[in-house]
DRENPA-3360 file (N, C-alpha, C; in nm, 2 decimals, always signed):
BEGIN
1 = MTRKVFFS = +8.98/+10.89/+11.34/+8.91/+10.80/+11.22/+8.81/+10.78/+11.22 ~ +8.72/+10.78/+11.16/+8.60/+10.68/+11.15/+8.62/+10.58/+11.10 ~ +8.54/+10.48/+11.23/+8.53/+10.33/+11.22/+8.43/+10.30/+11.17 ~ +8.37/+10.20/+11.11/+8.26/+10.14/+11.10/+8.20/+9.99/+11.14 ~ +8.13/+10.02/+11.25/+8.12/+9.88/+11.32/+7.99/+9.79/+11.30 ~ +8.05/+9.66/+11.35/+7.94/+9.58/+11.34/+7.91/+9.52/+11.49 ~ +7.78/+9.53/+11.50/+7.76/+9.50/+11.68/+7.67/+9.33/+11.67 ~ +7.74/+9.26/+11.70/+7.71/+9.12/+11.75/+7.61/+9.15/+11.91;
9 = FHYDRDIR = +7.51/+9.04/+11.92/+7.50/+9.03/+12.02/+7.33/+8.97/+11.98 ~ +7.25/+8.89/+12.14/+7.12/+8.83/+12.12/+7.03/+8.93/+12.11 ~ +6.96/+8.96/+12.02/+6.84/+9.04/+12.03/+6.72/+9.01/+12.12 ~ +6.67/+8.92/+12.14/+6.59/+8.91/+12.21/+6.59/+8.94/+12.35 ~ +6.72/+8.86/+12.40/+6.73/+8.89/+12.53/+6.80/+9.02/+12.59 ~ +6.87/+9.08/+12.53/+6.97/+9.18/+12.55/+6.96/+9.31/+12.48 ~ +6.82/+9.37/+12.39/+6.83/+9.47/+12.29/+6.80/+9.57/+12.41 ~ +6.76/+9.58/+12.54/+6.71/+9.70/+12.56/+6.89/+9.76/+12.61;
17 = RIVQVRNS = +6.92/+9.64/+12.66/+7.13/+9.69/+12.71/+7.17/+9.76/+12.58 ~ +7.15/+9.66/+12.47/+7.21/+9.66/+12.31/+7.21/+9.84/+12.30 ~ +7.07/+9.86/+12.31/+7.04/+10.05/+12.26/+7.13/+10.08/+12.36 ~ +7.14/+10.09/+12.45/+7.23/+10.18/+12.55/+7.34/+10.22/+12.53 ~ +7.38/+10.10/+12.48/+7.58/+10.05/+12.41/+7.54/+10.14/+12.30 ~ +7.49/+10.11/+12.19/+7.51/+10.13/+12.08/+7.47/+10.28/+12.05 ~ +7.36/+10.36/+12.12/+7.34/+10.47/+12.17/+7.44/+10.57/+12.22 ~ +7.52/+10.51/+12.28/+7.65/+10.59/+12.32/+7.79/+10.62/+12.24;
25 = WVVRAERE = +7.77/+10.51/+12.12/+7.87/+10.53/+12.01/+7.82/+10.60/+11.94 ~ +7.70/+10.61/+11.87/+7.66/+10.67/+11.77/+7.60/+10.86/+11.82 ~ +7.60/+10.86/+11.90/+7.58/+11.00/+11.93/+7.71/+11.08/+11.91 ~ +7.83/+11.03/+11.91/+7.93/+11.12/+11.91/+7.93/+11.15/+11.79 ~ +8.04/+11.24/+11.76/+8.10/+11.28/+11.61/+8.17/+11.13/+11.56 ~ +8.15/+11.12/+11.41/+8.22/+11.06/+11.36/+8.23/+10.90/+11.39 ~ +8.13/+10.87/+11.41/+8.11/+10.71/+11.45/+8.00/+10.66/+11.36 ~ +7.98/+10.55/+11.30/+7.91/+10.49/+11.22/+7.91/+10.34/+11.26;
33 = TQPFVDKA = +7.75/+10.29/+11.23/+7.75/+10.17/+11.27/+7.69/+10.09/+11.13 ~ +7.64/+9.99/+11.17/+7.55/+9.92/+11.10/+7.41/+9.96/+11.13 ~ +7.31/+9.98/+11.05/+7.13/+10.02/+11.14/+7.11/+9.89/+11.20 ~ +7.03/+9.91/+11.28/+6.96/+9.78/+11.40/+6.86/+9.77/+11.27 ~ +6.87/+9.60/+11.29/+6.69/+9.55/+11.22/+6.63/+9.54/+11.33 ~ +6.48/+9.55/+11.27/+6.36/+9.58/+11.41/+6.33/+9.42/+11.38 ~ +6.29/+9.36/+11.51/+6.21/+9.23/+11.50/+6.16/+9.17/+11.40 ~ +6.06/+9.27/+11.38/+5.97/+9.20/+11.25/+6.08/+9.16/+11.13;
41 = EWESIKRS = +6.18/+9.28/+11.07/+6.24/+9.23/+10.96/+6.32/+9.14/+11.05 ~ +6.38/+9.10/+11.11/+6.45/+8.99/+11.13/+6.43/+8.89/+11.14 ~ +6.31/+8.85/+11.17/+6.21/+8.76/+11.17/+6.19/+8.72/+11.01 ~ +6.17/+8.80/+10.91/+6.12/+8.80/+10.76/+6.27/+8.75/+10.70 ~ +6.35/+8.79/+10.75/+6.51/+8.71/+10.68/+6.52/+8.58/+10.75 ~ +6.52/+8.56/+10.88/+6.52/+8.43/+10.91/+6.39/+8.32/+10.83 ~ +6.27/+8.36/+10.78/+6.20/+8.28/+10.71/+6.27/+8.21/+10.61 ~ +6.36/+8.32/+10.54/+6.41/+8.28/+10.48/+6.54/+8.16/+10.41;
49 = GKESIARW = +6.53/+8.13/+10.53/+6.66/+8.01/+10.58/+6.77/+8.05/+10.58 ~ +6.86/+7.96/+10.62/+6.99/+7.98/+10.68/+7.13/+8.05/+10.55 ~ +7.05/+8.00/+10.48/+7.19/+8.07/+10.42/+7.13/+8.23/+10.34 ~ +7.02/+8.27/+10.34/+6.96/+8.40/+10.34/+7.03/+8.49/+10.47 ~ +7.01/+8.42/+10.58/+7.05/+8.46/+10.69/+7.20/+8.51/+10.68 ~ +7.26/+8.42/+10.64/+7.41/+8.41/+10.70/+7.48/+8.53/+10.53 ~ +7.38/+8.51/+10.42/+7.42/+8.67/+10.30/+7.40/+8.77/+10.36 ~ +7.29/+8.76/+10.42/+7.26/+8.90/+10.46/+7.35/+8.97/+10.62;
57 = IDKQLDGT = +7.41/+8.88/+10.70/+7.49/+8.91/+10.82/+7.66/+8.93/+10.72 ~ +7.62/+8.85/+10.65/+7.81/+8.90/+10.53/+7.75/+9.05/+10.48 ~ +7.69/+9.08/+10.39/+7.65/+9.21/+10.38/+7.64/+9.34/+10.49 ~ +7.59/+9.28/+10.59/+7.63/+9.38/+10.70/+7.79/+9.39/+10.77 ~ +7.84/+9.28/+10.74/+8.02/+9.33/+10.75/+8.06/+9.39/+10.70 ~ +8.01/+9.39/+10.53/+8.08/+9.43/+10.44/+8.11/+9.60/+10.46 ~ +8.29/+9.65/+10.46/+8.31/+9.80/+10.44/+8.31/+9.80/+10.65 ~ +8.29/+9.71/+10.71/+8.34/+9.70/+10.87/+8.48/+9.70/+10.90;
65 = SVTVVLIG = +8.51/+9.76/+10.99/+8.66/+9.75/+11.03/+8.65/+9.65/+11.15 ~ +8.58/+9.66/+11.24/+8.57/+9.61/+11.41/+8.40/+9.55/+11.39 ~ +8.40/+9.44/+11.47/+8.31/+9.37/+11.53/+8.30/+9.34/+11.66 ~ +8.18/+9.44/+11.72/+8.18/+9.38/+11.86/+8.09/+9.32/+11.90 ~ +8.14/+9.23/+11.96/+8.06/+9.09/+12.03/+7.97/+9.18/+12.18 ~ +7.81/+9.22/+12.18/+7.80/+9.22/+12.32/+7.75/+9.12/+12.37 ~ +7.79/+9.08/+12.51/+7.80/+8.95/+12.57/+7.67/+8.96/+12.69 ~ +7.60/+8.87/+12.63/+7.50/+8.90/+12.77/+7.51/+8.76/+12.83;
73 = AETYEREW = +7.40/+8.75/+12.91/+7.36/+8.62/+12.96/+7.37/+8.46/+12.84 ~ +7.31/+8.52/+12.77/+7.31/+8.39/+12.68/+7.37/+8.39/+12.55 ~ +7.46/+8.47/+12.55/+7.50/+8.49/+12.35/+7.60/+8.43/+12.36 ~ +7.65/+8.33/+12.45/+7.75/+8.21/+12.40/+7.67/+8.11/+12.27 ~ +7.54/+8.10/+12.34/+7.49/+8.00/+12.25/+7.44/+7.99/+12.13 ~ +7.42/+8.14/+12.11/+7.36/+8.18/+12.00/+7.42/+8.16/+11.88 ~ +7.35/+8.06/+11.77/+7.37/+8.02/+11.62/+7.50/+8.12/+11.56 ~ +7.38/+8.25/+11.56/+7.42/+8.36/+11.49/+7.52/+8.40/+11.47;
81 = VRYEIKRS = +7.54/+8.48/+11.64/+7.64/+8.53/+11.69/+7.77/+8.47/+11.67 ~ +7.82/+8.31/+11.67/+7.91/+8.23/+11.60/+7.92/+8.25/+11.53 ~ +7.83/+8.26/+11.43/+7.87/+8.26/+11.26/+7.99/+8.41/+11.23 ~ +7.91/+8.50/+11.35/+7.94/+8.64/+11.33/+8.12/+8.66/+11.37 ~ +8.10/+8.60/+11.47/+8.27/+8.56/+11.55/+8.37/+8.52/+11.40 ~ +8.29/+8.38/+11.36/+8.39/+8.32/+11.27/+8.41/+8.41/+11.14 ~ +8.30/+8.44/+11.08/+8.29/+8.53/+10.96/+8.44/+8.67/+10.96 ~ +8.39/+8.72/+11.07/+8.48/+8.85/+11.12/+8.63/+8.80/+11.13;
89 = YELGKGML = +8.68/+8.71/+11.20/+8.77/+8.65/+11.18/+8.83/+8.59/+11.06 ~ +8.78/+8.54/+10.97/+8.79/+8.52/+10.83/+8.82/+8.63/+10.74 ~ +8.74/+8.70/+10.78/+8.77/+8.84/+10.70/+8.86/+8.93/+10.75 ~ +8.95/+8.93/+10.86/+9.03/+9.00/+10.93/+9.00/+9.11/+11.02 ~ +8.87/+9.12/+11.06/+8.82/+9.16/+11.13/+8.86/+9.21/+11.24 ~ +8.86/+9.36/+11.32/+8.91/+9.39/+11.42/+8.82/+9.33/+11.52 ~ +8.85/+9.28/+11.64/+8.72/+9.22/+11.73/+8.72/+9.26/+11.92 ~ +8.65/+9.29/+11.97/+8.62/+9.28/+12.10/+8.50/+9.23/+12.14;
97 = GVYIHNIK = +8.50/+9.20/+12.28/+8.40/+9.16/+12.35/+8.38/+9.28/+12.44 ~ +8.24/+9.28/+12.47/+8.20/+9.40/+12.58/+8.06/+9.32/+12.66 ~ +8.11/+9.28/+12.82/+8.00/+9.23/+12.86/+7.92/+9.30/+12.90 ~ +7.74/+9.31/+12.88/+7.69/+9.38/+12.93/+7.57/+9.38/+13.04 ~ +7.56/+9.29/+13.09/+7.52/+9.17/+13.23/+7.50/+9.31/+13.33 ~ +7.60/+9.39/+13.33/+7.59/+9.49/+13.49/+7.48/+9.61/+13.41 ~ +7.45/+9.61/+13.29/+7.38/+9.74/+13.21/+7.23/+9.74/+13.27 ~ +7.17/+9.81/+13.32/+7.02/+9.81/+13.37/+6.94/+9.79/+13.25;
105 = DPQLGMDK = +6.89/+9.67/+13.26/+6.79/+9.68/+13.18/+6.63/+9.74/+13.23 ~ +6.58/+9.86/+13.16/+6.48/+9.98/+13.24/+6.39/+9.87/+13.29 ~ +6.39/+9.72/+13.26/+6.23/+9.61/+13.27/+6.27/+9.54/+13.39 ~ +6.41/+9.49/+13.34/+6.43/+9.34/+13.37/+6.60/+9.33/+13.52 ~ +6.62/+9.50/+13.49/+6.69/+9.49/+13.63/+6.88/+9.44/+13.55 ~ +6.95/+9.43/+13.58/+7.09/+9.35/+13.57/+7.08/+9.25/+13.55 ~ +7.15/+9.14/+13.49/+7.15/+8.98/+13.43/+7.29/+8.90/+13.49 ~ +7.28/+8.81/+13.46/+7.38/+8.73/+13.49/+7.53/+8.76/+13.40;
113 = KGKNPFEY = +7.60/+8.75/+13.42/+7.70/+8.71/+13.36/+7.72/+8.58/+13.26 ~ +7.74/+8.63/+13.13/+7.75/+8.50/+13.03/+7.87/+8.45/+12.96 ~ +7.92/+8.33/+12.91/+8.04/+8.28/+12.90/+8.05/+8.37/+12.81 ~ +8.23/+8.42/+12.76/+8.27/+8.45/+12.69/+8.25/+8.36/+12.51 ~ +8.18/+8.43/+12.46/+8.18/+8.36/+12.33/+8.27/+8.30/+12.22 ~ +8.40/+8.42/+12.23/+8.48/+8.38/+12.19/+8.59/+8.26/+12.24 ~ +8.51/+8.20/+12.32/+8.59/+8.03/+12.37/+8.56/+7.93/+12.27 ~ +8.40/+7.99/+12.17/+8.38/+7.87/+12.14/+8.43/+7.84/+12.02;
121 = WSIKQNGQ = +8.54/+7.94/+11.94/+8.61/+7.94/+11.82/+8.75/+7.88/+11.90 ~ +8.87/+7.81/+11.85/+9.02/+7.84/+11.84/+9.08/+7.81/+11.71 ~ +9.14/+7.84/+11.67/+9.27/+7.82/+11.57/+9.37/+7.77/+11.59 ~ +9.48/+7.71/+11.50/+9.59/+7.62/+11.52/+9.72/+7.73/+11.53 ~ +9.79/+7.73/+11.63/+9.91/+7.82/+11.65/+10.07/+7.72/+11.68 ~ +10.14/+7.70/+11.64/+10.24/+7.60/+11.67/+10.18/+7.48/+11.74 ~ +10.10/+7.44/+11.61/+10.02/+7.29/+11.70/+9.92/+7.28/+11.77 ~ +9.90/+7.41/+11.83/+9.85/+7.41/+11.96/+9.67/+7.49/+11.95;
129 = DIPLSRLY = +9.59/+7.42/+11.99/+9.42/+7.48/+11.98/+9.47/+7.65/+12.07 ~ +9.41/+7.76/+11.99/+9.45/+7.87/+12.12/+9.31/+7.93/+12.09 ~ +9.22/+7.93/+12.19/+9.08/+8.03/+12.16/+9.08/+8.11/+12.14 ~ +9.01/+8.21/+12.05/+8.98/+8.32/+12.02/+8.99/+8.42/+12.14 ~ +8.95/+8.35/+12.20/+8.94/+8.44/+12.38/+9.08/+8.51/+12.39 ~ +9.18/+8.43/+12.35/+9.31/+8.49/+12.39/+9.35/+8.58/+12.27 ~ +9.26/+8.59/+12.16/+9.33/+8.68/+12.09/+9.24/+8.83/+12.10 ~ +9.12/+8.78/+12.17/+9.06/+8.93/+12.13/+8.99/+8.97/+12.29;
137 = KTYDWVND = +9.07/+9.11/+12.31/+9.02/+9.16/+12.45/+8.84/+9.17/+12.45 ~ +8.82/+9.14/+12.60/+8.68/+9.16/+12.64/+8.66/+9.28/+12.76 ~ +8.60/+9.34/+12.77/+8.60/+9.47/+12.89/+8.43/+9.45/+12.95 ~ +8.40/+9.49/+13.05/+8.32/+9.50/+13.08/+8.23/+9.66/+13.11 ~ +8.11/+9.69/+13.02/+8.09/+9.81/+13.00/+8.03/+9.90/+13.15 ~ +8.01/+9.84/+13.28/+8.00/+9.94/+13.37/+8.14/+9.94/+13.43 ~ +8.17/+9.83/+13.48/+8.33/+9.86/+13.53/+8.45/+9.91/+13.46 ~ +8.44/+9.86/+13.36/+8.55/+9.94/+13.26/+8.50/+10.06/+13.19;
145 = DGYSNFSN = +8.39/+10.13/+13.23/+8.35/+10.30/+13.19/+8.33/+10.25/+13.05 ~ +8.28/+10.16/+13.00/+8.25/+10.16/+12.86/+8.21/+10.31/+12.79 ~ +8.11/+10.38/+12.85/+8.08/+10.53/+12.81/+8.20/+10.62/+12.74 ~ +8.29/+10.60/+12.84/+8.44/+10.68/+12.83/+8.54/+10.62/+12.76 ~ +8.55/+10.47/+12.78/+8.68/+10.41/+12.69/+8.58/+10.36/+12.56 ~ +8.50/+10.35/+12.54/+8.44/+10.25/+12.37/+8.53/+10.29/+12.29 ~ +8.56/+10.42/+12.27/+8.59/+10.45/+12.10/+8.76/+10.40/+12.12 ~ +8.79/+10.38/+12.23/+8.96/+10.37/+12.24/+8.96/+10.18/+12.22;
153 = WIEAAAKA = +8.86/+10.13/+12.27/+8.87/+9.99/+12.28/+8.84/+10.00/+12.16 ~ +8.75/+10.01/+12.06/+8.75/+10.04/+11.90/+8.86/+10.06/+11.80 ~ +8.91/+10.16/+11.85/+9.04/+10.19/+11.78/+9.15/+10.05/+11.80 ~ +9.18/+10.04/+11.94/+9.29/+9.95/+11.98/+9.25/+9.82/+11.88 ~ +9.11/+9.77/+11.89/+9.10/+9.67/+11.79/+9.14/+9.68/+11.66 ~ +9.08/+9.77/+11.58/+9.12/+9.80/+11.42/+9.24/+9.79/+11.44 ~ +9.35/+9.87/+11.53/+9.47/+9.89/+11.48/+9.57/+9.73/+11.48 ~ +9.49/+9.65/+11.61/+9.57/+9.51/+11.59/+9.53/+9.44/+11.51;
161 = SGR = +9.46/+9.45/+11.41/+9.38/+9.39/+11.33/+9.45/+9.47/+11.18 ~ +9.52/+9.58/+11.20/+9.58/+9.60/+11.08/+9.49/+9.68/+11.03 ~ +9.39/+9.73/+11.05/+9.27/+9.82/+11.02/+9.34/+9.99/+11.04;
% end
């Protein structure tokens, strides 16, 4: 089944790792993602203010079934990644996280492992706070062979959310 996927990530630090993951998904048949925004376009969107950024993200999430959070060293701290996770949860999207620190950046090599951004948010279940990290699976792109398994991870996340 064709899945439309939204990728959430820290642009400045991780873009060269992100491109490797995204390209491995896009080049396969029946895959669809939201288009990447170049740095100049993102800076223009940011100058429009927080409400404009939120509207733009909401528009990008429209029609997607799964949000993939690509987790680098500083992803946890990123305000807009947090927003994308929150909105994806509210919209009932399938979600998963993929650690990308072991992917070799052509200029910088590997990076340190970042904190799971799903830990930032929690929900109440039976009177207890349950972090989203307990609800959504994470994988390591290199150690869990993301190139071969990414499609299966996305499909499992979509089905877990009823999509």
